[in-house]
C-alpha positions, 0 to 999 in steps of 0.5 A: 776100726781095729780088726779084733773080736773085742768091743770097739770104743769108737768115740769119747761118748762110748768111752764114757758110757763104757766106764759108767756101765762097767766097774772093771774095764781094760782098754787097749789103745793101739794099732794093728801093729807088732806090739799091739796085736799080741795084747789084743790076742791075750785079751781075746784069749782071757776075756771069757775067764774074767767075767767081771772085766769088760775088755775093749779096744780103741784106735790110737790115731783117732781124734777121740782117743785123746781121752786115753792119749792125754791121761796123766798116767801115760805122759811118759809112755814111749810105745803103743799100745797104751793099756788102761785099767779102770775101776769105777771109772778111775785109772788103777793101772796103765801100761805101754808096749807089748804085754804077755798073758802073765803080765796082763793077768797079774794086773787083772788079778791085783786090781780086779780080784781075779777071775 
């Protein structure tokens, strides 16, 4: 399990349930490494500001993370984390590698209508 204060997605079933129960979801799929930790920190920092978005993490190296690793939207990605933004269970945006707070909030605002 990742050492964050985010909701942890541990299985394909939990991933599916998260998408069914929440209209707007941001999942960061990564490790506890130098490119991933800043993204988790941004998510933890802004989570209370975006009540309309469910924030979660998922370990990149678990077998169940194939639900993210095998998405067509991430096919060309070279670095982790893979960050997936879902609206009504559909991918609306996918990014990879380190992201700043400004980059993340711009995506959230554009796809989920802001705070």
